[in-house]
C-alpha positions as CSV (number, residue, x, y, z in Angstrom):
1,M,101.6,87.4,104.7
2,I,104.4,89.5,106.3
3,N,107.7,88.8,104.6
4,V,110.8,90.3,106.2
5,S,114.3,90.8,104.6
6,T,117.6,92.4,105.6
7,N,120.3,93.8,103.4
8,T,124.2,94.2,104.4
9,F,123.4,97.6,105.8
10,G,120.9,96.4,108.3
11,A,118.0,97.8,106.5
12,R,114.8,95.9,106.7
13,V,112.0,95.7,104.4
14,I,108.7,94.3,105.7
15,G,106.1,93.3,103.0
16,V,102.2,93.3,104.2
17,L,100.8,91.1,101.3
18,S,97.6,89.4,100.2
19,G,95.7,88.7,97.2
20,K,92.4,89.4,98.7
21,G,91.4,92.7,99.5
22,G,90.1,94.0,102.6
23,V,92.1,91.8,105.1
24,G,93.8,94.8,106.8
25,K,97.0,95.1,104.7
26,T,97.0,99.0,104.8
27,T,96.2,98.9,108.7
28,T,99.0,96.7,109.6
29,A,101.4,98.3,107.8
30,T,100.4,101.6,109.0
31,N,100.6,100.3,112.7
32,I,103.9,98.3,112.2
33,G,105.4,101.5,110.8
34,C,104.1,104.0,113.1
35,A,104.9,101.9,116.3
36,L,108.4,101.3,115.2
37,A,108.9,104.9,114.3
38,Y,107.1,106.1,117.5
39,N,108.1,103.6,120.3
40,Y,111.3,102.2,119.1
41,R,112.7,105.6,117.1
42,E,113.5,103.4,114.0
43,D,113.8,105.2,110.7
44,V,110.7,104.0,108.8
45,I,109.3,104.5,105.4
46,I,105.9,103.2,104.8
47,I,105.0,102.6,101.0
48,D,101.5,102.3,99.6
49,A,102.2,99.8,96.6
50,N,98.4,99.7,95.9
51,T,98.6,101.9,92.8
52,T,94.8,101.6,91.7
53,S,93.0,101.7,95.2
54,A,95.4,103.4,97.8
55,G,94.4,104.1,101.2
56,L,97.6,104.8,103.1
57,G,97.3,108.5,102.9
58,V,93.8,108.5,104.3
59,H,95.1,105.9,107.3
60,L,97.7,108.5,108.0
61,G,95.6,111.8,108.0
62,K,97.0,112.9,104.5
63,Y,94.0,113.5,102.5
64,S,95.6,115.1,99.5
65,Y,99.3,115.5,98.1
66,K,100.8,117.0,95.2
67,I,103.2,114.0,94.3
68,S,102.6,110.0,94.8
69,L,104.2,106.7,94.1
70,N,102.3,106.7,90.8
71,D,104.4,109.9,89.8
72,V,107.5,108.4,90.9
73,L,106.7,105.1,88.9
74,K,106.1,107.1,86.0
75,G,109.2,109.0,86.0
76,R,107.3,112.4,86.9
77,A,109.0,112.8,90.1
78,Y,111.9,111.8,92.4
79,V,111.1,109.6,95.2
80,S,112.3,112.3,97.7
81,Q,109.4,114.6,96.5
82,A,106.8,111.6,97.3
83,L,108.0,111.4,100.9
84,Y,105.6,112.9,103.5
85,A,106.2,112.9,107.4
86,H,103.8,111.7,110.1
87,P,103.7,112.9,113.6
88,S,104.8,109.3,114.7
89,G,108.2,110.1,113.1
90,A,107.6,107.6,110.3
91,R,107.6,108.9,106.6
92,F,105.3,107.6,104.0
93,I,104.8,107.4,100.3
94,P,101.3,107.4,99.1
95,A,100.1,106.0,96.2
96,T,97.6,108.0,94.2
97,T,93.8,108.2,94.7
98,H,93.1,110.1,91.4
99,I,91.3,108.0,88.6
100,N,93.5,109.6,86.1
101,N,96.6,108.5,87.5
102,I,96.4,104.8,88.2
103,N,97.7,103.3,85.0
104,V,101.3,102.6,86.0
105,D,103.7,99.8,85.7
106,P,104.6,98.5,89.1
107,S,107.9,97.0,87.9
108,G,110.0,99.9,89.2
109,L,108.8,99.2,92.8
110,K,111.7,97.1,93.4
111,K,114.3,99.5,92.2
112,L,112.6,102.4,94.1
113,V,112.9,100.3,97.5
114,K,116.5,99.4,96.6
115,E,117.2,103.3,96.3
116,L,115.5,104.0,99.7
117,R,117.5,101.2,101.3
């Protein structure tokens, strides 16, 4: 399911969601985000909200990173520290792939998205 919402500033949030794994959520989000950034020069931030089996960083060619979404949700880092640049012009926030860091409360994600808007 793709969900789109717009706030008063014109910022849009596009959620690519499914309860089932392996249906192409990460691939779809990556392709939409990079296309909007590269072809339409939109300011795009792609967030990997899959805090237990992340794949966005790998999809975008970033195989290791010091700070992830998990660190931000745990209060150990600022969201600006977890932003990484992609050659398409998109920025992204990867979730961790480290087993020691997957236990997070995702309820802070809504607040994080509001901050980014």
